[in-house]
MMTF fields as JSON, N, C-alpha, C and O atoms, coordinates in Angstrom:
{
  "mmtfVersion": "1.0.0",
  "mmtfProducer": "UNKNOWN",
  "numBonds": 307,
  "numAtoms": 308,
  "numGroups": 77,
  "numChains": 1,
  "numModels": 1,
  "chainsPerModel": [1],
  "groupsPerChain": [77],
  "chainIdList": ["A"],
  "bondAtomList": [4, 2, 8, 6, 12, 10, 16, 14, 20, 18, 24, 22, 28, 26, 32, 30, 36, 34, 40, 38, 44, 42, 48, 46, 52, 50, 56, 54, 60, 58, 64, 62, 68, 66, 72, 70, 76, 74, 80, 78, 84, 82, 88, 86, 92, 90, 96, 94, 100, 98, 104, 102, 108, 106, 112, 110, 116, 114, 120, 118, 124, 122, 128, 126, 132, 130, 136, 134, 140, 138, 144, 142, 148, 146, 152, 150, 156, 154, 160, 158, 164, 162, 168, 166, 172, 170, 176, 174, 180, 178, 184, 182, 188, 186, 192, 190, 196, 194, 200, 198, 204, 202, 208, 206, 212, 210, 216, 214, 220, 218, 224, 222, 228, 226, 232, 230, 236, 234, 240, 238, 244, 242, 248, 246, 252, 250, 256, 254, 260, 258, 264, 262, 268, 266, 272, 270, 276, 274, 280, 278, 284, 282, 288, 286, 292, 290, 296, 294, 300, 298, 304, 302],
  "bondOrderList": [1, 1, 1, 1, 1, 1, 1, 1, 1, 1, 1, 1, 1, 1, 1, 1, 1, 1, 1, 1, 1, 1, 1, 1, 1, 1, 1, 1, 1, 1, 1, 1, 1, 1, 1, 1, 1, 1, 1, 1, 1, 1, 1, 1, 1, 1, 1, 1, 1, 1, 1, 1, 1, 1, 1, 1, 1, 1, 1, 1, 1, 1, 1, 1, 1, 1, 1, 1, 1, 1, 1, 1, 1, 1, 1, 1],
  "groupList": [{"groupName": "UNK", "atomNameList": ["N", "CA", "C", "O"], "elementList": ["N", "C", "C", "O"], "formalChargeList": [0, 0, 0, 0], "bondAtomList": [1, 0, 2, 1, 3, 2], "bondOrderList": [1, 1, 2], "singleLetterCode": "X", "chemCompType": "L-PEPTIDE LINKING"}],
  "groupTypeList": [0, 0, 0, 0, 0, 0, 0, 0, 0, 0, 0, 0, 0, 0, 0, 0, 0, 0, 0, 0, 0, 0, 0, 0, 0, 0, 0, 0, 0, 0, 0, 0, 0, 0, 0, 0, 0, 0, 0, 0, 0, 0, 0, 0, 0, 0, 0, 0, 0, 0, 0, 0, 0, 0, 0, 0, 0, 0, 0, 0, 0, 0, 0, 0, 0, 0, 0, 0, 0, 0, 0, 0, 0, 0, 0, 0, 0],
  "groupIdList": [1, 2, 3, 4, 5, 6, 7, 8, 9, 10, 11, 12, 13, 14, 15, 16, 17, 18, 19, 20, 21, 22, 23, 24, 25, 26, 27, 28, 29, 30, 31, 32, 33, 34, 35, 36, 37, 38, 39, 40, 41, 42, 43, 44, 45, 46, 47, 48, 49, 50, 51, 52, 53, 54, 55, 56, 57, 58, 59, 60, 61, 62, 63, 64, 65, 66, 67, 68, 69, 70, 71, 72, 73, 74, 75, 76, 77],
  "secStructList": [7, 5, 7, 6, 6, 6, 7, 7, 5, 7, 7, 6, 6, 1, 7, 3, 3, 3, 7, 6, 6, 1, 7, 3, 3, 3, 4, 4, 4, 2, 2, 2, 2, 0, 0, 0, 0, 0, 7, 7, 7, 7, 7, 7, 7, 3, 3, 7, 6, 6, 1, 7, 3, 3, 7, 7, 7, 7, 7, 7, 7, 7, 2, 2, 2, 2, 2, 2, 2, 2, 2, 2, 2, 2, 2, 2, 7],
  "xCoordList": [19.643, 18.257, 18.08, 18.931, 16.979, 16.731, 15.482, 14.586, 15.451, 14.297, 13.117, 13.273, 11.95, 10.774, 10.312, 9.682, 10.604, 10.149, 11.11, 10.705, 12.372, 13.311, 14.142, 14.712, 14.223, 14.967, 16.457, 17.164, 16.948, 18.373, 18.681, 17.794, 19.931, 20.288, 20.183, 20.391, 19.857, 19.813, 21.175, 21.606, 21.85, 23.196, 23.172, 22.321, 24.105, 24.231, 24.592, 25.396, 23.999, 24.298, 23.465, 23.551, 22.668, 21.81, 20.399, 20.004, 19.643, 18.271, 17.38, 17.369, 16.634, 15.638, 14.336, 14.329, 13.254, 11.953, 11.318, 11.381, 10.702, 9.942, 8.492, 8.158, 7.641, 6.226, 5.489, 5.995, 4.315, 3.503, 3.066, 2.695, 3.107, 2.756, 3.945, 3.795, 5.136, 6.313, 7.296, 8.383, 6.946, 7.843, 9.018, 8.854, 10.205, 11.404, 11.88, 12.1, 12.036, 12.378, 13.47, 13.737, 14.101, 15.006, 14.183, 12.961, 14.866, 14.19, 13.539, 12.448, 14.207, 13.674, 12.632, 12.007, 12.424, 11.383, 10.127, 9.104, 10.206, 9.104, 7.809, 6.754, 7.883, 6.689, 6.033, 4.81, 6.849, 6.334, 5.623, 4.573, 6.198, 5.579, 4.207, 3.228, 4.145, 2.88, 1.816, 0.675, 2.166, 1.181, 0.729, -0.453, 1.634, 1.273, 0.559, -0.435, 1.047, 0.539, -0.701, -1.675, -0.668, -1.745, -2.81, -3.905, -2.513, -3.446, -4.263, -5.487, -3.587, -4.317, -5.176, -4.868, -6.252, -7.064, -6.398, -5.821, -6.476, -5.881, -6.661, -7.414, -6.462, -7.119, -6.044, -4.99, -6.314, -5.38, -5.845, -7.024, -4.927, -5.268, -4.02, -2.951, -4.171, -3.054, -3.011, -3.966, -1.889, -1.748, -1.677, -0.864, -2.545, -2.523, -1.459, -0.754, -1.34, -0.303, -0.494, 0.453, -1.714, -1.974, -1.679, -1.818, -1.277, -0.964, -2.174, -2.096, -3.286, -4.493, -4.548, -4.234, -4.947, -5.092, -6.427, -7.474, -6.389, -7.588, -7.805, -6.918, -9.007, -9.373, -10.119, -11.103, -9.672, -10.361, -11.751, -11.968, -12.685, -14.027, -13.955, -13.081, -14.875, -14.843, -15.03, -15.84, -14.272, -14.334, -15.639, -16.047, -16.275, -17.496, -17.117, -16.168, -17.874, -17.56, -17.858, -18.864, -16.971, -17.121, -18.098, -17.846, -19.198, -20.221, -19.843, -20.501, -18.807, -18.417, -17.558, -17.485, -16.907, -16.027, -16.79, -16.331, -17.938, -18.644, -19.118, -19.138, -19.496, -19.952, -18.791, -18.976, -17.59, -16.428, -16.059, -15.676, -16.171, -15.858, -16.877, -16.523, -18.143, -19.186, -18.976, -19.157, -18.6, -18.367, -17.159, -17.162, -16.131, -14.94, -15.246, -14.719, -16.092, -16.471, -17.316, -17.176, -18.193, -19.044, -18.202, -18.507, -17.161, -16.309, -15.488, -15.178, -15.142, -14.323, -15.147, -14.592, -16.452, -17.292, -17.622, -18.32],
  "yCoordList": [-7.025, -7.055, -6.098, -6.037, -5.357, -4.357, -4.691, -5.396, -4.17, -4.314, -3.554, -2.429, -4.165, -3.518, -2.317, -1.412, -2.284, -1.199, -0.017, 1.098, -0.238, 0.882, 1.126, 2.206, 0.147, 0.324, 0.061, 0.12, -0.225, -0.507, -1.932, -2.786, -2.199, -3.534, -4.6, -4.33, -5.811, -6.968, -7.639, -8.064, -7.739, -8.28, -9.79, -10.307, -10.487, -11.933, -12.254, -11.556, -13.3, -13.725, -13.047, -13.427, -12.066, -11.381, -11.956, -12.516, -11.816, -12.323, -11.459, -10.233, -12.117, -11.431, -12.21, -13.388, -11.551, -12.196, -12.134, -11.111, -13.243, -13.272, -13.53, -14.566, -12.586, -12.644, -13.549, -13.828, -13.996, -14.804, -14.008, -14.594, -12.671, -11.83, -11.642, -11.052, -12.14, -12.058, -10.972, -10.895, -10.138, -9.057, -9.631, -10.532, -9.099, -9.49, -8.255, -7.197, -8.407, -7.27, -7.645, -8.823, -6.614, -6.824, -7.331, -7.184, -7.921, -8.36, -7.203, -7.348, -6.057, -4.908, -4.134, -3.224, -4.462, -3.818, -4.675, -4.225, -5.903, -6.857, -6.346, -6.392, -5.862, -5.399, -4.236, -4.177, -3.333, -2.188, -2.665, -2.134, -3.668, -4.216, -4.803, -4.519, -5.618, -6.282, -5.263, -5.379, -4.261, -3.266, -2.372, -2.039, -1.979, -1.085, -1.811, -1.313, -2.967, -3.651, -4.489, -4.431, -5.261, -6.212, -5.692, -6.251, -4.639, -3.986, -4.998, -5.056, -5.786, -6.777, -6.116, -5.024, -6.797, -6.285, -6.708, -7.792, -5.873, -6.203, -5.509, -4.565, -5.999, -5.43, -4.963, -5.587, -3.874, -3.334, -3.779, -3.661, -4.285, -4.738, -4.9, -4.391, -5.605, -5.859, -7.344, -8.08, -7.769, -9.14, -9.085, -8.353, -9.874, -9.865, -10.836, -11.459, -10.966, -11.809, -13.286, -14.064, -13.691, -15.09, -15.382, -16.523, -14.372, -14.556, -14.45, -14.819, -13.952, -13.811, -12.43, -11.425, -12.389, -11.132, -10.508, -11.144, -9.27, -8.589, -7.331, -6.486, -7.225, -6.031, -5.108, -5.525, -3.851, -2.933, -2.592, -2.581, -2.316, -1.942, -0.624, 0.204, -0.436, 0.819, 2.027, 2.01, 3.058, 4.267, 5.001, 5.174, 5.423, 6.198, 7.623, 8.175, 8.212, 9.573, 10.555, 10.448, 11.504, 12.532, 13.583, 14.199, 13.794, 14.725, 16.176, 17.077, 16.425, 17.808, 18.367, 19.584, 17.497, 17.969, 18.771, 19.855, 18.294, 19.105, 20.444, 21.446, 20.466, 21.712, 22.691, 23.893, 22.188, 23.065, 23.604, 24.767, 22.771, 23.234, 24.274, 25.294, 24.014, 24.963, 26.288, 27.348, 26.246, 27.489, 28.224, 29.454, 27.502, 28.112, 28.756, 29.821, 28.11, 28.663, 29.927, 30.894, 29.908, 31.054, 32.264, 33.408, 31.991, 33.081, 33.681, 34.872, 32.851, 33.317, 34.234, 35.104, 34.038, 34.826, 36.15, 36.937],
  "zCoordList": [-19.503, -19.108, -17.928, -17.041, -17.922, -16.884, -16.078, -16.542, -14.872, -13.983, -14.578, -15.052, -14.553, -15.119, -14.286, -14.832, -12.996, -12.133, -12.147, -12.477, -11.797, -11.666, -12.917, -13.072, -13.811, -15.046, -14.937, -15.942, -13.746, -13.553, -14.005, -13.999, -14.4, -14.881, -13.788, -12.605, -14.22, -13.32, -13.384, -14.456, -12.262, -12.213, -11.998, -11.274, -12.629, -12.47, -11.025, -10.407, -10.5, -9.149, -8.079, -6.911, -8.432, -7.464, -7.539, -8.562, -6.456, -6.423, -7.302, -7.186, -8.182, -8.991, -8.891, -8.535, -9.203, -9.16, -10.536, -11.219, -10.938, -12.182, -11.816, -11.241, -12.152, -11.811, -12.804, -13.891, -12.427, -13.328, -14.555, -15.571, -14.47, -15.618, -16.556, -17.626, -16.167, -17.014, -16.625, -17.198, -15.673, -15.251, -14.475, -13.652, -14.746, -14.007, -13.249, -13.838, -11.927, -11.079, -10.086, -9.847, -9.509, -8.378, -7.189, -7.156, -6.229, -5.015, -4.273, -3.722, -4.258, -3.525, -4.325, -3.78, -5.593, -6.41, -6.515, -7.031, -6.027, -6.171, -5.547, -6.18, -4.319, -3.616, -4.373, -4.502, -4.861, -5.618, -6.892, -7.253, -7.573, -8.782, -8.471, -9.162, -7.434, -7.097, -6.728, -7.175, -5.916, -5.491, -6.641, -6.725, -7.524, -8.622, -9.748, -10.276, -10.116, -11.296, -11.015, -11.765, -9.949, -9.703, -8.75, -8.69, -8.009, -7.088, -6.26, -6.383, -5.425, -4.624, -3.549, -3.071, -3.182, -2.08, -0.769, -0.684, 0.226, 1.513, 2.614, 2.375, 3.815, 4.995, 5.96, 6.082, 6.635, 7.617, 8.991, 9.326, 9.774, 11.111, 11.957, 11.62, 13.045, 13.947, 14.284, 14.037, 14.851, 15.322, 16.833, 17.396, 17.506, 18.967, 19.482, 18.688, 20.787, 21.39, 21.097, 21.211, 20.718, 20.378, 18.91, 18.469, 18.154, 16.75, 15.836, 14.664, 16.352, 15.549, 14.902, 15.54, 13.641, 12.919, 13.305, 13.182, 13.769, 14.25, 13.417, 13.295, 12.844, 12.091, 13.036, 13.647, 13.175, 14.086, 13.553, 12.341, 14.451, 13.993, 13.218, 13.475, 12.274, 11.508, 12.42, 13.347, 12.139, 12.953, 12.676, 11.528, 13.749, 13.585, 13.257, 13.812, 12.343, 11.93, 13.04, 13.741, 13.181, 14.196, 13.676, 12.64, 14.375, 13.899, 14.158, 13.638, 14.943, 15.205, 14.074, 13.902, 13.302, 12.229, 11.166, 10.807, 10.641, 9.651, 10.218, 9.504, 11.489, 12.092, 12.199, 12.006, 12.506, 12.605, 11.232, 11.107, 10.199, 8.847, 8.416, 7.826, 8.713, 8.32, 9.036, 8.436, 10.303, 11.052, 10.498, 10.445, 10.085, 9.5, 8.151, 7.832, 7.367, 6.074, 6.262, 5.513, 7.272, 7.526, 7.986, 7.649, 8.743, 9.227, 8.079, 8.088, 7.098, 5.977, 5.057, 4.386, 5.031, 4.115, 4.679, 4.039]
}
């Protein structure tokens, strides 16, 4: 029997994972399987010293970037 992600054989006595979808993978291939196959939604953030998950506020777009690109395009022409 082979790992569904990497295709290498699953050895007896080693940790393997069986997903609810039926996929059998190595322990180190499990995360890759979940991210590729099931595409879960997630949020990026940090953990503060109190152990609370904090999502940073959305970054405001820099209005100088489009002007710099436009100036660069104008110089190229």
